[in-house]
N, C-alpha and C positions, 0 to 999 in steps of 0.2 A: 867346281866342276859344273859345266853347263851341259845339260842333256836334252836332246830332242827325242820325242816318241812319235813315230810316224803312224798315224791312225788311218788305215785304209778300210774301205767297206769290207765287212766280214771279220775284222781283226778281233783278237781275244780281249774282251773287256777286262777280264781278271788281271791280265798282265799290265795294262795301262794303269789300273787302280793300284795294283800291288807295288809297282815301281814307285809311284808317288808316295805310297805309305812308307816304304822302306827309306826313301830319301828324306821324308819328313821326320821319321824316327832318328835317322842319322844326324840331321841338323839339331834336333832336340838334345841328343846325347853330346854332340860337340859343344853346345852351349853350356850344358851341365858341367862339362869338364873344364870350363873356363875359356873355351875357344870361340871361334866364330862359325856361323853356319857356312858349310862348304858347298852345298848343293842347290842348284836351281834347275828348273826343267820346264819344258813346254810340250804340249801335245799339239801336233800339227797335222792338218789334212792337206790334200792337194789344192783345194780351193778356199780353205778357211772356214768352210761350213761344217756343221756337225756331221760326224761319220756314223753310219749305222753299223754297230758291232755285230759279231757273229750270232749273238742271241736275239738280234732284232731291235734292241734298244738303241736310241740315239746317244752318241757319245760326244759330249761338249769338247771343243778344242780351243786352243789359245790363238790360232792363226793359221796362215797358209805357208807352204814351203817357199823358200826364197833363196836365191843365190847369194844374197847379201847377208843372210843371217849366219852368225858365227856360233858354233857349238864345239865342245870338246868331243862329244860322241853322239851318235844317233842309234836308236834301237828300232829295229823292224820286227814287230810282233808277228807271230803266226796267225793264220786265219782259219775260220770255221765256215767254209763254203763248199758246195758240191762242184763237180766238174763243169756243169752247164753255167753256173754262176761265175766260175773262174774264167771261162771263155768270154763271158760278157764283160768281165772286169779287165781283160787283157790290155786295152788301151790305157787304163789307169796304172796297171803294173808297169807298162812300158814308160810312162811318164815318171813314175816314181823311180824306176831304175836309172833313167837318165839323170835325175837329180842326185841320186846316190853316187853315181859315177863321178859327177862334178864335185860333190862333197868329199869323196875319198881322194880325188886328185888334188884337192885343196888342203889335204892333211888331216882330215877328220878320221876318228875312229868310227867304224861301222860295225854294229852288232846285230845279229838276227838269230831267231830261234824257231824250231819246228819248221812249218812250211814257209816261214819268212826267209829261210835259207835258200829256197827255190827262187825267190825274187832276186837275191844277190847273184845266184847262178845264172838266171836268165839275163841279168844285166851284164854278164861277162866278167864280173869281179872275182870269181873264184877259179877261173881257168888256170891250171898249173899250180894251184895253191892247195894247201891242206885244209880240209873242212870236214864237218860232221853234220848229220841231220838225224832226226828220229828214225829208229830202225824200220818202221813201216813205210817210210818214204825213200829208203836207200835205193831200192831197185829203180824207182822212177828217176832219181837223181843220176844214177849211173847211166841209165838209158839215154837221158836227154843231154847229159854233160859228161861224157867219158874222159874229158881232160882234167877233171877235178881229182885231186889226190884224196880220196875218201877215207877218213879214219872211222871205220865202221863201229868200233868199240867205244870210241871216245864220247863223253858227255859234253865236252867243250874243247874247241881248238882255237888257236889264234895264229895268224900269219899276215904280215904286211898290213897291220892296222885293221884287219878284218877278223872278227870274233864270231864263231858260230857255236850255238848250243843246240842240244838234241830235241828233247821232248817239249810238250805243251807247257809244262811247269818249269822248264829249264831257264826261263827268264830270270829266275833267282840267281843261278850260276852265272848267267851272262852279265847281269847287273853288277854282281860282286867283282867279276873279272874286270869290267870297265872301270869301276871305282879303284881297283888295285892299280890299273895302268895309269890312271890320271892322278889319283891322290896318294897312292902308295899302299903297300900291304897292311900297314898298321891301321889305317882308316878303314880299309875293307874288312879287317878282322873285327874291329869295334862294331861296325854295322852288323856283321854276321852274328856276333855274340849277343848283342842286345835284341836282335830279331829272333834269336834262338834257332839259327840256321846251321844245319850240319854241312860243314865244308870238306868232309873227308872225301878223298879221291875214290871214284867208283867207275864202273863200266856199264855200258848199255847191255852187255851180253846177258846179265842176270834178268833183264826184263823181257827178253825175246821169247815168246811162247814157242814150245817145241812144235806144236801143230803148224804154226806159221812158217817156221824154219824148214820143216820137212816138205811143206807144200811148194817151196821154191825150186828145189832140186834135191830130191831125197838123199842121194848118196853123198854128194859134195857138202850139202848143208849139215847133214848129220856128222860127217867127218870133221867139218869145221868146228862144230860144237864139241866133239870129243877132244880135239886137240886143244881148244881154248879152255876147257874146263878141267884139264888134268892138273893145272897149277904147277907146283914144284916137282911133281912126279912126271918125268919125261915119258911120252908115249912113243912106242916103236912102231915100225910098219907091221910087225907081227901082232902087236897089241891092237893096232887100229883094225887090222883085218879080222881079228877075233871079235872085237866089239861090233863090227859091222856084219858079222856072220858070213864072212867070205874067206876063201883061201887066199894066201898071199899072191898066188899066180893070178887069180881072178881080180883081186884088188889092183894089181899092177896093170892088167889089161884094161880095166874100166877107167882107171885114172889117166892112162895114156890116151884113151879115146876121148875123155871129157876135157882134159887139161893139157894134153900133149906133153906131160911130164910124169915122172914116176911118183909114187906116193910120198917118198922121202922128201922130194922137192916141195910138195904141198905142205907137209908138216913144217919144214924149215921156213917157208914163206909165212905161214900163219904165226909161228913163234916170233919172227922178226917184226911182223906187223904189230903184234901185241907189244913188243919191246919199244917200237917207235912211239906208240901211244903213251907208254909209261915214261919215256924220256921227255916227251912234250908236256905231260901233265903232272909229274911228280918230281920230287927232289931226291928220290931214292938213289943210293950208290949204284954204280954199274954192276957190282957183284950181286947186289940184291935183285936187280932187274934180271940178270942172267938166270938166277935161281927161280924167279917168279915165272919165267918163260920156258922152264924145263931144261935148263942147262946146268949141270952140276959143275962143269968145268968152265970157268970164266973165259979162258983163252979160246975155247971152241965157240963160245957165244960171240966173242969179238970177231973171229974169223968168218962166221956165218953172216954176221951183221954187215961186215965190210963187203963181202961177196955180193950181197943183194942191194946194198945202198951205195956202194963205192966210197964209203967214208966210215970213220970209227964212231962208236957210240958217243964218245965225248965230243967229237967234232959235230956230230949230228945235233946234239943237244945245244951246243953253242950256236950253231947256225940258226936253229929254230928260235932261240932266245933273241938273236939279232933281228930276225925277220918279224918277230912279234912286236918289236919296239916301234 
């Protein structure tokens, strides 16, 4: 696997160093097991000069981006810059986006995490595709790029050779997914095991502070949290109204004002969205996913899923698997 790490001004130095460390460890483990080193990588900047990382230190690079350079995958780290600096750096982001579009069109895997996902979005690579980003940048991504199919709960997504990971430390998940796609699941598992990395499936929902969620839209965000955190116990409109301290009549009126739909439609959409994430990121059986999203009856789950997505859960999973290839 040949990997390129795109180092732009303000990028997270920990990710660049950490990726190199895990790949070095992976090569060492492969050799100990009697095989050959599988990984090579380069850190690239736009002009081949050292890049100033988010902490202010200069980050040495191996060269400049080039149309002729061949890689299996490219990682775009998140950045640590304020809005004024981001505006100053926009010409660099535009140039990087143009290069990434060319690389993706040439068949490369492209991965980004945290604010690096915004660079892919600004380059037009995520329009009409499933993607995720850290919870505190989701509102900005929705506002600037409404055509993206945002998986708000997911820690990682993949579609059409584009892999997105959520938070500042999600480069670990991103790297392991890219290794899995290029080298296979066994090599990815070996790297994770020797680096003592927890690869259990998880959701961003557990990391979203209640204060942040309520500040966005008090009624809808709290309702969203209640539906999402009920787990296997299905929540009813009556239960949601009681939890929100409203009568069912008031709840129905408020939801129609805010969403132009009744509360039951909101609950159903939230359950199906959670199911989509589980279908994309886990190998759980359909029956288990139905229960995990609040459906005791699998047939009811299938009916609701098909109504909102126009496809069955099995077909949806198969389509996402093909798009990820």
